[in-house]
DRENDO-1510 file (C-alpha; in Angstrom, 1 decimal, always signed):
<recs>
REC; n; res; u; v; w
REC; 1; UNK; +4.8; -203.2; +32.2 .
REC; 2; UNK; +3.3; -206.7; +31.8 .
REC; 3; UNK; +4.2; -209.4; +34.3 .
REC; 4; UNK; +5.9; -212.7; +33.2 .
REC; 5; UNK; +2.7; -214.7; +33.4 .
REC; 6; UNK; +0.8; -212.2; +31.2 .
REC; 7; UNK; +3.6; -212.2; +28.6 .
REC; 8; UNK; +3.7; -216.0; +28.4 .
REC; 9; UNK; -0.1; -216.1; +27.8 .
REC; 10; UNK; +0.2; -213.5; +25.0 .
REC; 11; UNK; +3.0; -215.5; +23.4 .
REC; 12; UNK; +1.0; -218.7; +23.5 .
REC; 13; UNK; -2.1; -217.0; +22.1 .
REC; 14; UNK; +0.0; -215.5; +19.2 .
REC; 15; UNK; +1.5; -218.9; +18.4 .
REC; 16; UNK; -1.9; -220.6; +18.4 .
REC; 17; UNK; -3.2; -218.2; +15.8 .
REC; 18; UNK; +0.0; -218.6; +13.8 .
REC; 19; UNK; -0.5; -222.4; +13.8 .
REC; 20; UNK; -4.0; -221.8; +12.3 .
REC; 21; UNK; -2.2; -220.4; +9.2 .
REC; 22; UNK; -3.2; -216.8; +9.9 .
REC; 23; UNK; -0.9; -214.1; +8.5 .
REC; 24; UNK; +1.1; -211.9; +10.7 .
REC; 25; UNK; -0.9; -208.8; +9.7 .
REC; 26; UNK; -4.2; -210.6; +10.5 .
REC; 27; UNK; -2.8; -211.6; +13.9 .
REC; 28; UNK; -1.6; -208.0; +14.6 .
REC; 29; UNK; -5.1; -206.6; +13.7 .
REC; 30; UNK; -6.8; -209.2; +15.9 .
REC; 31; UNK; -4.6; -208.6; +19.0 .
REC; 32; UNK; -4.2; -204.9; +18.2 .
REC; 33; UNK; -0.4; -204.8; +18.4 .
REC; 34; UNK; +2.4; -204.0; +15.9 .
REC; 35; UNK; +3.6; -206.6; +13.4 .
REC; 36; UNK; +7.1; -206.4; +14.8 .
REC; 37; UNK; +5.7; -207.4; +18.2 .
REC; 38; UNK; +4.1; -210.5; +16.6 .
REC; 39; UNK; +7.4; -211.5; +15.0 .
REC; 40; UNK; +9.2; -211.2; +18.3 .
REC; 41; UNK; +6.6; -213.4; +20.1 .
REC; 42; UNK; +6.9; -216.1; +17.5 .
REC; 43; UNK; +10.7; -216.2; +17.6 .
REC; 44; UNK; +11.3; -215.7; +21.3 .
REC; 45; UNK; +13.0; -218.3; +23.5 .
REC; 46; UNK; +11.1; -218.9; +26.8 .
REC; 47; UNK; +14.2; -219.9; +28.7 .
REC; 48; UNK; +16.7; -217.1; +27.7 .
REC; 49; UNK; +14.8; -214.0; +26.7 .
REC; 50; UNK; +11.5; -214.0; +28.6 .
REC; 51; UNK; +12.9; -212.0; +31.6 .
REC; 52; UNK; +14.2; -209.2; +29.3 .
REC; 53; UNK; +10.6; -208.4; +28.5 .
REC; 54; UNK; +9.6; -207.7; +32.1 .
REC; 55; UNK; +12.5; -205.2; +32.8 .
REC; 56; UNK; +11.3; -201.5; +33.1 .
REC; 57; UNK; +13.7; -199.4; +30.9 .
REC; 58; UNK; +11.8; -196.1; +30.9 .
REC; 59; UNK; +13.0; -193.1; +33.0 .
REC; 60; UNK; +9.4; -191.8; +33.1 .
REC; 61; UNK; +6.3; -193.4; +34.5 .
REC; 62; UNK; +3.7; -195.1; +32.4 .
REC; 63; UNK; +1.0; -192.8; +30.8 .
REC; 64; UNK; +3.1; -189.7; +31.5 .
REC; 65; UNK; +4.9; -187.2; +29.3 .
REC; 66; UNK; +8.6; -187.6; +28.6 .
REC; 67; UNK; +9.4; -183.9; +28.4 .
REC; 68; UNK; +6.6; -182.3; +30.5 .
REC; 69; UNK; +5.7; -182.6; +34.1 .
REC; 70; UNK; +2.7; -182.0; +36.4 .
REC; 71; UNK; +4.0; -178.6; +37.4 .
REC; 72; UNK; +3.5; -177.2; +33.9 .
REC; 73; UNK; -0.1; -178.4; +33.9 .
REC; 74; UNK; -0.7; -176.6; +37.2 .
REC; 75; UNK; +0.8; -173.4; +35.7 .
REC; 76; UNK; -1.4; -173.6; +32.6 .
REC; 77; UNK; -4.5; -174.1; +34.8 .
REC; 78; UNK; -3.5; -171.1; +37.0 .
REC; 79; UNK; -2.9; -168.8; +34.0 .
REC; 80; UNK; -6.4; -169.8; +32.6 .
REC; 81; UNK; -8.1; -169.0; +35.9 .
REC; 82; UNK; -6.3; -165.7; +36.3 .
REC; 83; UNK; -7.4; -164.7; +32.8 .
REC; 84; UNK; -11.0; -165.5; +33.7 .
REC; 85; UNK; -10.7; -163.4; +36.8 .
REC; 86; UNK; -9.2; -160.5; +34.9 .
REC; 87; UNK; -12.2; -160.8; +32.4 .
REC; 88; UNK; -10.0; -161.2; +29.3 .
REC; 89; UNK; -12.0; -161.4; +26.1 .
REC; 90; UNK; -9.8; -163.8; +24.1 .
REC; 91; UNK; -8.6; -166.9; +26.0 .
REC; 92; UNK; -7.1; -169.7; +24.0 .
REC; 93; UNK; -3.8; -171.6; +23.5 .
REC; 94; UNK; -2.0; -168.7; +21.9 .
REC; 95; UNK; -2.8; -166.1; +24.6 .
REC; 96; UNK; -2.0; -168.7; +27.4 .
REC; 97; UNK; +1.4; -169.4; +25.7 .
REC; 98; UNK; +2.2; -165.7; +25.6 .
REC; 99; UNK; +1.4; -165.3; +29.3 .
REC; 100; UNK; +3.3; -168.4; +30.2 .
REC; 101; UNK; +6.5; -167.1; +28.5 .
REC; 102; UNK; +6.1; -163.7; +30.2 .
REC; 103; UNK; +5.7; -165.2; +33.7 .
REC; 104; UNK; +8.0; -168.3; +33.7 .
REC; 105; UNK; +10.4; -167.4; +30.9 .
REC; 106; UNK; +9.9; -170.9; +29.3 .
REC; 107; UNK; +8.3; -171.7; +26.0 .
REC; 108; UNK; +5.7; -174.5; +25.5 .
REC; 109; UNK; +4.4; -175.8; +22.2 .
REC; 110; UNK; +0.9; -174.7; +21.2 .
REC; 111; UNK; -0.2; -178.3; +20.6 .
REC; 112; UNK; +0.7; -179.3; +24.1 .
REC; 113; UNK; -1.2; -176.4; +25.7 .
REC; 114; UNK; -4.2; -177.2; +23.4 .
REC; 115; UNK; -4.1; -180.8; +24.6 .
REC; 116; UNK; -4.0; -179.8; +28.3 .
REC; 117; UNK; -6.9; -177.4; +27.7 .
REC; 118; UNK; -9.0; -180.2; +26.2 .
REC; 119; UNK; -8.0; -182.7; +28.9 .
REC; 120; UNK; -8.7; -180.3; +31.8 .
REC; 121; UNK; -11.8; -178.8; +30.2 .
REC; 122; UNK; -10.4; -175.3; +30.1 .
REC; 123; UNK; -13.0; -173.9; +27.9 .
REC; 124; UNK; -15.6; -171.1; +28.5 .
REC; 125; UNK; -17.8; -172.2; +25.7 .
REC; 126; UNK; -18.2; -175.2; +23.4 .
REC; 127; UNK; -16.9; -174.5; +19.9 .
REC; 128; UNK; -19.4; -174.9; +17.1 .
REC; 129; UNK; -18.6; -177.1; +14.2 .
REC; 130; UNK; -18.1; -175.1; +11.0 .
REC; 131; UNK; -19.2; -176.8; +7.8 .
REC; 132; UNK; -16.7; -176.2; +5.0 .
REC; 133; UNK; -17.6; -176.0; +1.3 .
REC; 134; UNK; -21.3; -175.6; +2.2 .
REC; 135; UNK; -21.7; -173.1; -0.6 .
REC; 136; UNK; -19.8; -175.0; -3.3 .
REC; 137; UNK; -23.0; -176.3; -4.9 .
REC; 138; UNK; -24.2; -172.7; -5.3 .
REC; 139; UNK; -21.1; -171.9; -7.4 .
REC; 140; UNK; -20.0; -169.2; -5.0 .
REC; 141; UNK; -17.1; -167.3; -6.8 .
REC; 142; UNK; -14.6; -167.6; -3.9 .
REC; 143; UNK; -11.5; -168.0; -6.1 .
REC; 144; UNK; -12.4; -164.9; -8.2 .
REC; 145; UNK; -13.1; -162.7; -5.2 .
REC; 146; UNK; -9.7; -163.6; -3.7 .
REC; 147; UNK; -8.0; -162.4; -6.9 .
REC; 148; UNK; -9.8; -159.0; -7.1 .
REC; 149; UNK; -7.2; -157.3; -4.9 .
REC; 150; UNK; -4.3; -157.6; -2.4 .
REC; 151; UNK; -5.9; -155.6; +0.4 .
REC; 152; UNK; -9.4; -156.7; +1.3 .
REC; 153; UNK; -11.6; -155.0; +3.9 .
REC; 154; UNK; -15.1; -155.8; +5.2 .
REC; 155; UNK; -17.5; -153.4; +7.0 .
REC; 156; UNK; -20.9; -153.9; +8.5 .
REC; 157; UNK; -23.3; -152.3; +11.0 .
REC; 158; UNK; -24.1; -154.0; +14.3 .
REC; 159; UNK; -27.7; -153.7; +15.4 .
REC; 160; UNK; -28.4; -150.9; +17.9 .
REC; 161; UNK; -27.9; -151.8; +21.6 .
REC; 162; UNK; -29.4; -150.2; +24.6 .
REC; 163; UNK; -28.0; -149.6; +28.1 .
REC; 164; UNK; -30.2; -150.3; +31.1 .
REC; 165; UNK; -32.4; -147.3; +32.2 .
REC; 166; UNK; -31.4; -145.4; +29.0 .
REC; 167; UNK; -33.5; -145.2; +25.8 .
REC; 168; UNK; -30.8; -143.9; +23.6 .
REC; 169; UNK; -29.7; -146.5; +20.9 .
REC; 170; UNK; -26.0; -147.1; +20.4 .
REC; 171; UNK; -24.9; -148.0; +16.9 .
REC; 172; UNK; -21.6; -149.7; +16.0 .
REC; 173; UNK; -19.5; -149.9; +12.8 .
REC; 174; UNK; -17.5; -153.1; +12.5 .
REC; 175; UNK; -14.5; -153.0; +10.1 .
REC; 176; UNK; -12.0; -155.8; +9.4 .
REC; 177; UNK; -8.9; -156.1; +7.2 .
REC; 178; UNK; -8.4; -159.6; +5.8 .
REC; 179; UNK; -5.2; -159.2; +3.8 .
REC; 180; UNK; -2.2; -158.7; +4.1 .
REC; 181; UNK; -2.8; -158.4; +7.9 .
REC; 182; UNK; -5.8; -159.2; +10.1 .
REC; 183; UNK; -7.1; -156.1; +11.8 .
REC; 184; UNK; -10.5; -155.8; +13.4 .
REC; 185; UNK; -12.0; -152.7; +14.9 .
REC; 186; UNK; -15.4; -151.8; +16.4 .
REC; 187; UNK; -16.4; -148.1; +16.8 .
REC; 188; UNK; -19.4; -146.2; +18.0 .
REC; 189; UNK; -21.2; -144.4; +15.3 .
REC; 190; UNK; -23.9; -141.7; +15.8 .
REC; 191; UNK; -26.4; -143.0; +13.1 .
REC; 192; UNK; -26.3; -145.7; +10.4 .
REC; 193; UNK; -26.0; -143.1; +7.6 .
REC; 194; UNK; -23.7; -142.6; +4.6 .
REC; 195; UNK; -22.2; -139.4; +6.0 .
REC; 196; UNK; -21.2; -141.0; +9.4 .
REC; 197; UNK; -19.8; -144.1; +7.6 .
REC; 198; UNK; -17.6; -142.0; +5.2 .
REC; 199; UNK; -16.3; -139.9; +8.1 .
REC; 200; UNK; -15.3; -143.0; +10.1 .
REC; 201; UNK; -13.6; -144.6; +7.1 .
REC; 202; UNK; -11.7; -141.4; +6.3 .
REC; 203; UNK; -10.3; -141.2; +9.8 .
REC; 204; UNK; -9.4; -144.9; +9.6 .
REC; 205; UNK; -7.6; -144.6; +6.2 .
REC; 206; UNK; -5.5; -141.7; +7.4 .
REC; 207; UNK; -3.6; -144.3; +9.6 .
REC; 208; UNK; -4.3; -147.6; +7.8 .
REC; 209; UNK; -3.9; -148.6; +4.1 .
REC; 210; UNK; -6.7; -147.9; +1.6 .
REC; 211; UNK; -8.1; -151.4; +0.6 .
REC; 212; UNK; -8.3; -152.6; -3.0 .
REC; 213; UNK; -11.7; -154.3; -2.3 .
REC; 214; UNK; -14.3; -153.3; +0.2 .
REC; 215; UNK; -16.9; -156.0; +0.9 .
REC; 216; UNK; -20.3; -154.6; +2.0 .
REC; 217; UNK; -23.9; -155.6; +2.2 .
REC; 218; UNK; -26.9; -153.9; +0.6 .
REC; 219; UNK; -27.7; -151.5; +3.4 .
REC; 220; UNK; -29.2; -148.2; +2.2 .
REC; 221; UNK; -26.1; -146.3; +3.7 .
REC; 222; UNK; -23.8; -148.3; +1.4 .
REC; 223; UNK; -25.8; -148.7; -1.7 .
REC; 224; UNK; -29.1; -146.9; -2.5 .
REC; 225; UNK; -32.6; -146.2; -1.4 .
REC; 226; UNK; -34.8; -149.3; -2.0 .
REC; 227; UNK; -37.3; -147.6; -4.3 .
REC; 228; UNK; -38.2; -148.0; -7.9 .
REC; 229; UNK; -37.3; -144.3; -8.4 .
REC; 230; UNK; -33.6; -145.2; -7.8 .
REC; 231; UNK; -33.5; -147.6; -10.8 .
REC; 232; UNK; -30.0; -147.5; -12.4 .
REC; 233; UNK; -28.8; -145.0; -9.9 .
REC; 234; UNK; -25.8; -145.5; -7.6 .
REC; 235; UNK; -25.3; -143.8; -4.3 .
REC; 236; UNK; -22.8; -141.3; -2.9 .
REC; 237; UNK; -21.0; -144.1; -1.0 .
REC; 238; UNK; -20.3; -146.0; -4.2 .
REC; 239; UNK; -19.0; -142.9; -5.9 .
REC; 240; UNK; -16.8; -142.3; -2.9 .
REC; 241; UNK; -15.2; -145.7; -3.2 .
REC; 242; UNK; -14.7; -145.5; -7.0 .
REC; 243; UNK; -12.8; -142.2; -6.5 .
REC; 244; UNK; -10.4; -143.8; -4.1 .
REC; 245; UNK; -9.3; -146.8; -6.3 .
REC; 246; UNK; -11.6; -149.1; -4.3 .
REC; 247; UNK; -13.6; -151.9; -5.9 .
REC; 248; UNK; -17.0; -152.1; -4.2 .
REC; 249; UNK; -18.2; -155.7; -3.7 .
REC; 250; UNK; -21.8; -156.1; -2.7 .
REC; 251; UNK; -23.0; -159.3; -1.1 .
REC; 252; UNK; -26.1; -161.3; -1.9 .
REC; 253; UNK; -29.3; -160.0; -0.1 .
REC; 254; UNK; -30.7; -162.2; +2.7 .
REC; 255; UNK; -27.6; -164.4; +2.6 .
REC; 256; UNK; -25.5; -163.4; +5.7 .
REC; 257; UNK; -22.9; -166.2; +5.1 .
REC; 258; UNK; -21.8; -164.2; +2.0 .
REC; 259; UNK; -20.4; -161.6; +4.5 .
REC; 260; UNK; -19.3; -164.4; +6.9 .
REC; 261; UNK; -16.2; -162.8; +8.2 .
REC; 262; UNK; -17.9; -159.7; +9.5 .
REC; 263; UNK; -21.0; -161.6; +10.7 .
REC; 264; UNK; -18.7; -164.0; +12.6 .
REC; 265; UNK; -16.9; -161.1; +14.4 .
REC; 266; UNK; -20.2; -159.4; +15.2 .
REC; 267; UNK; -21.3; -162.6; +17.0 .
REC; 268; UNK; -18.0; -162.7; +18.9 .
REC; 269; UNK; -18.6; -159.0; +19.9 .
REC; 270; UNK; -22.1; -159.9; +21.1 .
REC; 271; UNK; -21.0; -163.0; +23.1 .
REC; 272; UNK; -17.7; -161.8; +24.6 .
REC; 273; UNK; -18.4; -158.1; +25.0 .
REC; 274; UNK; -22.0; -157.1; +25.2 .
REC; 275; UNK; -23.4; -160.0; +27.1 .
REC; 276; UNK; -20.5; -160.3; +29.5 .
REC; 277; UNK; -20.2; -156.7; +30.7 .
REC; 278; UNK; -22.7; -154.4; +32.5 .
REC; 279; UNK; -22.5; -150.8; +31.4 .
REC; 280; UNK; -23.6; -147.9; +33.7 .
REC; 281; UNK; -23.2; -145.1; +31.2 .
REC; 282; UNK; -21.7; -144.1; +27.8 .
REC; 283; UNK; -18.3; -143.4; +29.4 .
REC; 284; UNK; -17.9; -147.0; +30.7 .
REC; 285; UNK; -19.0; -148.3; +27.2 .
REC; 286; UNK; -16.2; -146.3; +25.5 .
REC; 287; UNK; -13.6; -147.5; +28.0 .
REC; 288; UNK; -14.5; -151.1; +27.6 .
REC; 289; UNK; -14.7; -150.8; +23.8 .
REC; 290; UNK; -11.1; -149.4; +23.7 .
REC; 291; UNK; -10.0; -152.4; +25.9 .
REC; 292; UNK; -11.8; -154.9; +23.6 .
REC; 293; UNK; -10.1; -153.4; +20.4 .
REC; 294; UNK; -6.7; -153.4; +22.1 .
REC; 295; UNK; -7.0; -157.0; +23.2 .
REC; 296; UNK; -8.1; -158.1; +19.8 .
REC; 297; UNK; -5.2; -156.3; +18.2 .
REC; 298; UNK; -2.8; -158.0; +20.5 .
REC; 299; UNK; -4.4; -161.4; +19.8 .
REC; 300; UNK; -4.3; -160.9; +16.0 .
REC; 301; UNK; -0.6; -160.1; +16.2 .
REC; 302; UNK; -0.1; -163.6; +17.8 .
REC; 303; UNK; -1.8; -165.2; +14.8 .
REC; 304; UNK; +0.7; -163.6; +12.4 .
REC; 305; UNK; +3.9; -165.5; +12.8 .
REC; 306; UNK; +5.8; -163.2; +10.4 .
REC; 307; UNK; +5.8; -159.4; +10.2 .
REC; 308; UNK; +4.3; -158.4; +6.8 .
REC; 309; UNK; +5.9; -155.3; +5.4 .
REC; 310; UNK; +4.3; -154.3; +2.1 .
REC; 311; UNK; +4.1; -150.8; +0.7 .
REC; 312; UNK; +0.5; -150.6; -0.6 .
REC; 313; UNK; -1.2; -147.5; -1.8 .
REC; 314; UNK; -2.0; -145.1; +1.1 .
REC; 315; UNK; -3.5; -141.7; +1.5 .
REC; 316; UNK; -0.2; -140.2; +0.3 .
REC; 317; UNK; -1.1; -141.1; -3.3 .
REC; 318; UNK; -3.7; -138.3; -3.2 .
REC; 319; UNK; -2.5; -134.7; -3.2 .
REC; 320; UNK; -2.5; -133.4; +0.4 .
REC; 321; UNK; -4.4; -130.2; -0.4 .
REC; 322; UNK; -7.1; -132.2; -2.4 .
REC; 323; UNK; -7.4; -134.7; +0.5 .
REC; 324; UNK; -8.1; -131.8; +3.0 .
REC; 325; UNK; -10.7; -130.5; +0.7 .
REC; 326; UNK; -12.3; -133.9; +0.5 .
REC; 327; UNK; -12.4; -134.1; +4.3 .
REC; 328; UNK; -14.2; -130.7; +4.5 .
REC; 329; UNK; -16.6; -130.9; +1.6 .
REC; 330; UNK; -16.8; -134.5; +0.7 .
REC; 331; UNK; -20.7; -134.7; +0.6 .
REC; 332; UNK; -21.1; -132.0; -2.1 .
REC; 333; UNK; -18.0; -133.2; -3.9 .
REC; 334; UNK; -19.1; -136.9; -4.4 .
REC; 335; UNK; -22.7; -136.0; -5.0 .
REC; 336; UNK; -22.0; -134.3; -8.3 .
REC; 337; UNK; -18.8; -136.1; -9.3 .
REC; 338; UNK; -18.3; -137.2; -13.0 .
REC; 339; UNK; -17.2; -140.6; -14.2 .
REC; 340; UNK; -13.9; -139.1; -15.6 .
REC; 341; UNK; -12.9; -138.5; -12.0 .
REC; 342; UNK; -13.3; -142.1; -10.9 .
REC; 343; UNK; -9.9; -143.9; -10.4 .
REC; 344; UNK; -11.7; -147.3; -10.3 .
REC; 345; UNK; -14.1; -148.1; -13.1 .
REC; 346; UNK; -15.8; -151.4; -12.0 .
REC; 347; UNK; -18.5; -152.3; -9.4 .
REC; 348; UNK; -18.9; -156.0; -8.4 .
REC; 349; UNK; -22.3; -157.3; -7.2 .
REC; 350; UNK; -23.1; -160.8; -6.0 .
REC; 351; UNK; -26.7; -162.0; -6.8 .
REC; 352; UNK; -28.6; -165.3; -6.5 .
REC; 353; UNK; -30.8; -166.4; -9.3 .
REC; 354; UNK; -34.4; -166.8; -8.1 .
REC; 355; UNK; -37.8; -167.5; -9.6 .
REC; 356; UNK; -39.8; -164.3; -9.6 .
REC; 357; UNK; -43.3; -165.5; -10.8 .
REC; 358; UNK; -44.4; -168.9; -9.7 .
REC; 359; UNK; -48.2; -168.8; -10.6 .
REC; 360; UNK; -49.3; -171.5; -13.0 .
REC; 361; UNK; -51.0; -169.1; -15.5 .
REC; 362; UNK; -47.9; -166.8; -15.8 .
REC; 363; UNK; -44.8; -167.9; -17.6 .
REC; 364; UNK; -42.1; -168.5; -15.0 .
REC; 365; UNK; -38.9; -166.3; -15.2 .
REC; 366; UNK; -35.6; -166.7; -13.4 .
REC; 367; UNK; -34.0; -163.3; -12.7 .
REC; 368; UNK; -31.5; -161.3; -10.7 .
REC; 369; UNK; -32.0; -157.8; -9.3 .
REC; 370; UNK; -29.3; -155.3; -10.3 .
REC; 371; UNK; -29.9; -151.7; -8.9 .
REC; 372; UNK; -33.7; -152.3; -8.7 .
REC; 373; UNK; -33.8; -153.7; -12.3 .
REC; 374; UNK; -34.7; -157.3; -13.0 .
REC; 375; UNK; -32.5; -159.1; -15.5 .
REC; 376; UNK; -33.7; -162.5; -16.9 .
REC; 377; UNK; -31.3; -165.5; -16.6 .
REC; 378; UNK; -31.5; -169.0; -18.1 .
REC; 379; UNK; -33.3; -171.5; -16.0 .
REC; 380; UNK; -30.3; -173.8; -15.6 .
REC; 381; UNK; -28.7; -171.2; -13.3 .
REC; 382; UNK; -31.5; -171.2; -10.7 .
REC; 383; UNK; -30.2; -170.9; -7.0 .
REC; 384; UNK; -26.7; -170.2; -8.3 .
REC; 385; UNK; -24.7; -167.2; -7.1 .
REC; 386; UNK; -23.5; -165.0; -10.0 .
REC; 387; UNK; -20.8; -162.4; -10.1 .
REC; 388; UNK; -21.9; -159.2; -11.9 .
REC; 389; UNK; -19.3; -156.8; -13.2 .
REC; 390; UNK; -20.6; -153.3; -14.0 .
REC; 391; UNK; -18.1; -151.2; -16.0 .
REC; 392; UNK; -18.8; -147.5; -15.3 .
REC; 393; UNK; -16.5; -146.3; -18.0 .
REC; 394; UNK; -17.8; -148.4; -21.0 .
REC; 395; UNK; -21.4; -148.9; -19.6 .
REC; 396; UNK; -21.2; -152.7; -19.9 .
REC; 397; UNK; -22.7; -155.2; -17.5 .
REC; 398; UNK; -21.1; -158.7; -17.6 .
REC; 399; UNK; -22.6; -161.6; -15.7 .
REC; 400; UNK; -20.2; -164.4; -14.7 .
REC; 401; UNK; -20.5; -167.8; -13.0 .
REC; 402; UNK; -17.5; -169.7; -11.5 .
REC; 403; UNK; -17.1; -173.3; -12.4 .
REC; 404; UNK; -14.1; -175.4; -11.4 .
REC; 405; UNK; -12.3; -172.3; -10.2 .
REC; 406; UNK; -12.7; -170.6; -13.6 .
REC; 407; UNK; -15.1; -167.8; -14.8 .
REC; 408; UNK; -17.6; -168.4; -17.5 .
REC; 409; UNK; -19.6; -165.5; -19.0 .
REC; 410; UNK; -23.4; -165.9; -19.1 .
REC; 411; UNK; -24.6; -162.6; -20.4 .
REC; 412; UNK; -23.3; -159.2; -21.5 .
REC; 413; UNK; -25.4; -156.1; -22.1 .
REC; 414; UNK; -25.3; -152.4; -22.2 .
REC; 415; UNK; -26.1; -150.8; -18.8 .
REC; 416; UNK; -26.1; -147.0; -18.3 .
REC; 417; UNK; -26.1; -145.4; -14.9 .
REC; 418; UNK; -28.4; -142.4; -14.9 .
REC; 419; UNK; -26.9; -140.3; -12.2 .
REC; 420; UNK; -23.3; -140.3; -13.6 .
REC; 421; UNK; -22.4; -138.0; -16.4 .
</recs>
């Protein structure tokens, strides 16, 4: 609290400014106090009311919390240090709150724990600033993609890793559900091939829901061999998705931010898992990988405040005998499948319009690459990201651009896939 002498000086200063015909708001801005305080200083009587200003009425000390105490701060610091010693992967305000409730049977607000973590520097790493709306100028069709389906899943390969004194490469398949629940899983895979990927997804979808949309990049295991011989040919993996009611959504080549959700979690895996733990052999790698997946599942449950219970389509929609046959003979089955067997009829491809020929003696063309075939686009759409919809049933390719959250068609043409009858 201020002393009597200090208060008298402030009152005199306020009245001097008021005598100079300054407004109350101007005085409040100059002295950095509230307007109500300025009004009180102007109307106060020095003889009767000046002592009332110096009386301390608070039951807590200055610059301290009303509801919280120093003991709670010590507990939060202790929980943070214990989690560091236990080598926990995910340490933040939500996991600290869960441990605090389990140990002390008291509940704290997340914002308070976050404030203490910032004040006491309880951070392992400095958070990077994420730029929002960085792709808006490229007309990225975010709104349209969100409306393609209710259950969205992303998958991607993680670059091969090596254990010390062992030349064997270890490959990982990263999969993540976005809606209606957040579920992330990283599994070891023998090779980055179509066969291994389908086997892993079939095992996953026996327990989890089959997604409406699967977002993938242009890897040869997901799409096609990058050769001119594969012009207008789709791969076995695409046929596999179309048979199971799944819309394939292929991202733009050489644009990793298109697949940002999986790329982000791959960097988290690299920082929190691979660089932090020393592996002696493959057995220790499997044990730590299970612990990492279990911790993330527990952490993702904390992010979801409400339990989401929705009955989406599952593996039960397919006849059990037919599903067993798919598990045993899926490769030969999907290799020669016909278009009448597809439950889903559309393939979605994101492509960026680029200039193909830039020599002065050749006429410049702005094109996109769809299944190794170049399609010419108007010059005004250069550097824009277009959503291409390929209808396998009607053999029609539609090229869309999203402007002001609405789709506008640019081009429509007949497009026949050669290896589908």
